[in-house]
Structure formats: structure tokens, C-alpha cells
N, C-alpha and C positions, 0 to 999 in steps of 0.2 A: 326707720317705720316698718312695722310690721305688716305684710300684705297677705291677706287670705290666698291659700293656695288655689282656691277655686276661681279667684279672679285672674291669678296668673294664667291658669288653664284656659279660662274664657278668652283672656286676650290672644292668648297662643292660637286658640282654635279660630278666632276672627283672622288672624294673621293669614292662616292656612286658607281660610275661604277667600279672602282677597287675592292671594297669590293664585289660587286655582281659577278665579274670574279672570285675572289677568292673563293667565296662560291660555283660556279658553277664547280670548279676543285678539286673533291674530292681526286685526286690522287697525288696532290702535286707536279706536274711535271713529276712524274713518270708514265709510261704505266699503265693504270687501267684495270685489267683483272677481269672479272665478270664471276664466275662459278655457274652453276644452282644448283649444290649441292654438298656435301663433298668430294666425290672421284676425282672430276675434280678441285675443289679447292685445294685439297692435292697436286696434281701433279702441278698445276701452281705455288704453293707456293714453292714446291721443285726446280722446274725448274727456275723461275724467281727470287728466293731469295729476297734480300733486293732492287733489282733494280725495282721491280713491287710492285704495291699494289693490293691485291686480295680480292675480295669481294665475299661472299658466299650468293646466293639469298635465300637459305634454311635455316632458323636458327636452332640452336642446338634443339634437341628434336622433331622437326617437322617431320612429315612423307612427303617425297618428292613427293609421287605420288599425294597428295592432295594440293599441293602448290598453293596458290594464291598470286599474286604480288600486292603490295601497288603502289599507284601513285607514290611515291617518287622512289621506285626500277625501274618502268616502264622509268622514267625520267632518272635515273641513267645510264640504258642501252644506250642512246643516247650519253653519255660520254666515253663510254667504248673503249678502244684501242682494246681489244679482248674480245669475249664472248665465253666461252666454255661449251656447251650444248648437249644434244642428241634429236634430233629431234623425236617427238612421244612418249617421255616419260613423259614430263611435259607440257601439252598443254598451261598453263598459260606463261610459258617461252617461247615457240614457238611463242604465240601471241605476248607476249613483244619484241621479238627480230624482228618480222615483223613490229611492229609499230615504232620501233627505227630507221628503213630505214637504217641499217648499210651497209658498204661496205663488199664484199666478203672476204676482207683481215681480216676484224674485226670480223668475224664469224668463229667458229672452231666446226663444227658438228660432234660429235664422230661417229655418225652413218654412215658417209661418210669415216671414219678413219679405222674401223674394220668391219669385215663381222658378221653381227648381224643373228640371228636364230630365229625361231617361239618359242613359248612357249611350255614346255614339259608336261604340265598338262591337266587340263579341258579346257584351252582357246587355244587349238590347232588352229593354224594359226594366233594368236596374236603375236606381236612383242614382243621379249624378251629384255628388256634394260639392263640386269644386267652384262654388259661386264666387269665392274671393278673387278669382283670377279674372272677373270682369269688373273693371272699375265703376261701372255704372251700378252695378249691384252692390258694390262696397259703398257707395253713397248712401243707398237705401238702408243698409246695415248701420252706418255712421248715424243717420237720422233717427233710427229706432233705438239706439244705444243712448243717444241723447235724451230722447223721450223718456225713456225708463229711467235712467239716472235723475231727470229732473223729478219724476214722480216719487222717487225714494228719498231724494235730498232737495226738496224745493229750496232750501237756502242758499244753493249754489247753482241753481237753474240758470243764470245769466252766463255763467263761467262755463257751463257744459254747453250751452247753445254757442257761444263765442268759439270754443274748441272745435264743436262740430263743423261750424262754418268755415273755419280755416282748413279742416281735414278735407271737406267736401270741395273746395276751390283746388287744393292739391290733386283730388282725384279727378276733377274735371280737366285739369291740365294734363293729367296722365292719359286720359282718354282721348284728348284731342291729339296729343303725340302719337298714340297708336293709330288714330284714324288718319293722320297726315303720312304717319312712317310706313303704313301698310297699304297706302292708296294706289300705289303704282309698283306692282312687283311681276317679275317674269313669272313666278310659280306661286300658287295659292295653297300648296298642300303642304303639310307638316307631318312628318313621321315621329311619334312621340313613344317614349318607352312605356307610358301606361295611360289610360283614358282619363287624363286630367285637365285637358285643355278644350273641352267641348264649348264651355261658355264663351271663353277667349275667341276661339274659331268662329263661332256664330255671331259674335259682336262685330268682329271685324273682317267677315267674309273669307275665312280661310276654311280648308277642308282638313280635318285631324284624320291620321290612319295611326290608331294606337297598336302598339306591339302586344300589350297586355291589357286587361280590362280595368274596372274600377279598382279592383284589388291588385297592387303593383307585384305582388309576390306571385301571382297565378300566371306562369308561363303559357305561350301559345303551343298549340300542338305543331307537328311537324308540317302537317296540311296548310294551317294558318300562318307559319312563318314562310312557307314557300310562296304562298299567295302575297304576303307583304313584300317579299324579296322581288317578285315578279312586277308587283306595283312600282316599287321604287326605280327598276330598270326603265319600265316602260314610259313613266312619267319624268324621266330625267331628273330625279330628287338627288340632291347633292349631298344632303346632311340627314344622318339619323340623331335624333334629340335623346340624350340620356338625362339622369337627374341625380341628385345629390345623396339621397337616403336610402335607395335600394340598388340592387346588383344591376350592372350594365352589360351583362355576359351577352344576353340574346342581341341587344341593340349591336354590340360590338361583331356578333357573328354575322348580322344582315349586312353591316357596313362592309365587312371583309370580303362578303360573296360579291357585293355590288360596286365595290370601288368608292363608296360614299364616305365622306368624313363623318366624324363624330363631334358633337357639340352638346353643350349643357342647356336644358330648357328646365327652369327651376318651377315645379309646382307649388312652391312656397308653403309647404306643409309643416314646416319647422326650420330653424336655423340650424346649420351644421357648424363644425369646427372651422370650416374654410369661410363661412358666411356669418358668423358671430358678429362681426363688426358691421354688418348691413342691416337695412330694414325693408320693410315691403316694398317702398318706391325705387330703392336701390335695385332690388331682384327683379321688379317689373320692368325697369327700363334696361337691365341687362337682358332680360328675355326679349324684349323689342328689338335690342341690337343683333341678338342671336338671329332671330327669325328674319330680319332685313338682310342680313348677309347671307343666310343660307338660301333666301327665296329671291335675290337679286332685285331688291326693292331700290328704287331711285331716291 
């Protein structure tokens, strides 16, 4: 049977169009949720379950403060059903969200969900983004995520609500573990490698002394380092806390000068090779154990 060349070309063109459309739909028909970095991706995965596809803009092992988006990531933002981010934390993400020209419904700014505070260290007046280290605030983020997904995909509202309820129960249990585990301690001061634990300290009646400010790469001046060294000696602090994704050189130096030991307190800004098999709850409980050991908690 003879087929017109024009018909063959037309069919081929349709196939190309369909293929292109398929390639432009990374979520396979499911709502695509793009999170700016790990803690928000974790919430989206727990609340959305298999019903959504979750992409994390910050790759494992990367420091989220320094994130730069690839052209493909910026393009992906335009296809997102929902973007979860914290305005003011990752400027590249803020710019990408603006370029994507998303609807208000497709943007969940965590800074609008919880009450943020200023930094507690040398960057007084600067915004402190580390809200995810407070389990109570994580409950608020969970609720907001479930509500927004239910609006975007009402057919699965009950599933999102059930998943959110489960996650909130786990977060309440975590909060209880911290309250009880840090209720009776010989010391209430923690020296951290950067100003990431202000919300956790405020929630559980601790005092944080950060070596660096909100930017973990900004090293303290010699005078600031000397001041921290004096505080460690005066207050009998036994442990200097380092973290996984940034250099611990200054913390090690202070520990050497004071005779303090060094331990890890993870700001949970992303997973590393060493923590790739763990999740938010694993890391938060490890942090609790580290603080209890360092501060002589009963």
C-alpha cells in the first residue's frame, strides 16, 4: 500500500512532539516537588510518599549556603508543582524561583511558615535560617507542606494528611526526647563550629557559642578566636563541636589550646558520604546523644 510522504513526515513529527513532551515531564504525571535542600526534601518525601516525585536542588555532600543552580535545575523549576525553599537562605534558589515565574500556590516559603530569628553569634542582625533543627518548627513545616499538596492534588488529600500526622507524631516524640534528655545537665553551653544551632538552643534552654557566623566559611578573627578560647576555659567546656560539610581547622585549634575534645554536631544541611545511610531523625538523635555526653546530662 502506498503511503503519502507527507503522512509519514506528519506522523514522525507527532512522534517527536510526544517524545519532547515526555522528556519535559520529569515527574511522570505525579506532582513534582522541588526542595531547596535536604531537610525540606525529607519533609516532602515523608508527606508526599509515592504520590509525588521529590527532587533536591542541593546534591549530597554539597554545602547548601554555596549552592549554584545549573541551567537544567532552573528549567526544572518551571515544571514544579511545588517548590519548598527558605527565602534569604540560598540566593541562587531565590533567583531561580523568581525566574520560574511560579504561581503563589506553587511556592512554599518556609520563612512565611515559622517565626525566624536573628543570628546569635557574630552576625547579629543577620537572618538565621536553621529552623529545621527545632522539631516543633519542623511540625509547622510538615503541616504547611501537607496543606499545600492537598490544594495542588486534592485527590490524594487524605493520604497527605495521614502521612503528615505520622511525621508530626515522630517529631513530637523527638521533641520529648530532647526535653527529657537535656533537662538535667551539668553544663548548658555548646561551642559549635558555626552559628547553626540557635533555634535548638532556644528551644531546649542551651547557650550556643558559635566559632563562625551564619556563613560556615567565614573564619573568626584572631581576637574572636581568643575570646572563644577564654570562654571555653572559664566555663569548663569539655567539647568543641565540628560538623560534616565544612572545615574543622579552627575548632581543632581551639580544642588543642584548651584541652577540650572534639565531637560532631550535625547541622543537617545535607547528607555526606558518612551519613548517606541515615535520615533526619537518625542525625537529630545522634546530636542529642553528643550534647548529653558533652554537657554531662543525666
